C-alpha positions as CSV (number, residue, x, y, z in Angstrom):
1,M,-0.7,-23.0,-10.6
2,R,0.3,-24.2,-7.0
3,P,1.8,-21.5,-4.7
4,V,5.4,-21.9,-3.5
5,V,5.7,-22.2,0.2
6,A,8.9,-22.4,2.4
7,V,8.9,-23.9,5.9
8,L,11.8,-22.7,7.7
9,R,13.9,-24.2,10.5
10,V,14.4,-21.2,13.0
11,S,16.8,-21.1,15.9
12,A,16.5,-18.7,18.9
13,L,19.6,-16.8,20.0
14,R,20.4,-16.8,23.7
15,E,20.6,-12.9,23.8
16,R,18.6,-10.3,22.1
17,V,20.4,-8.7,19.3
18,E,19.8,-5.2,17.8
19,V,20.7,-4.8,14.2
20,P,21.2,-1.3,13.0
21,D,19.4,0.1,10.0
22,L,22.3,0.7,7.6
23,P,21.8,2.0,4.0
24,E,23.4,-1.2,2.7
25,Y,20.7,-3.3,4.3
26,G,17.9,-1.4,2.4
27,G,16.2,-2.3,-0.8
28,C,14.8,-5.5,-2.2
29,R,17.1,-8.3,-1.1
30,S,16.9,-11.9,-0.5
31,W,19.7,-12.1,1.7
32,V,21.9,-9.5,3.8
33,E,25.4,-10.0,5.1
34,L,25.4,-8.3,8.5
35,R,28.4,-6.1,9.2
36,D,28.6,-7.6,12.7
37,P,26.8,-10.9,12.8
38,P,25.7,-12.4,16.2
39,D,27.4,-15.7,17.5
40,A,24.7,-18.3,16.6
41,S,26.7,-21.3,17.8
42,A,24.5,-21.6,21.0
43,A,21.3,-21.0,19.2
44,A,18.5,-23.5,20.0
45,P,15.9,-24.7,17.5
46,V,12.4,-23.2,18.1
47,W,10.8,-26.6,17.1
48,D,12.2,-30.2,17.6
49,E,12.4,-32.6,14.4
50,G,9.1,-34.0,15.2
51,R,7.3,-30.8,15.3
52,L,8.9,-29.4,12.1
53,A,8.0,-32.6,10.3
54,A,4.4,-32.1,11.6
55,E,4.2,-28.6,10.3
56,V,5.6,-29.7,7.0
57,Q,2.9,-32.3,6.7
58,A,0.3,-29.7,7.7
59,V,1.5,-27.4,4.9
60,R,1.5,-30.1,2.3
61,R,-2.1,-31.0,3.3
62,L,-3.2,-27.5,2.8
63,L,-1.7,-27.1,-0.6
64,G,-3.2,-30.4,-1.7
65,P,-1.8,-33.0,-4.2
66,E,1.0,-31.8,-6.6
67,P,-0.3,-31.4,-10.1
68,P,1.1,-33.8,-12.7
69,R,4.0,-32.5,-14.8
């Protein structure tokens, strides 16, 4: 079985944000709605499109060809 891998597009916030450790953030969760989310409108991508595409290709090479369905 081929592993499932996610390559994420990540953006950096201009200022550091501290997120409090609240009980509603605990447990096993895929997504958490922050009580007071930071303003991400000025966030800048960590990698440009070319670098992101290169990383995706590198991951695909490491995983090898997709098995036939």
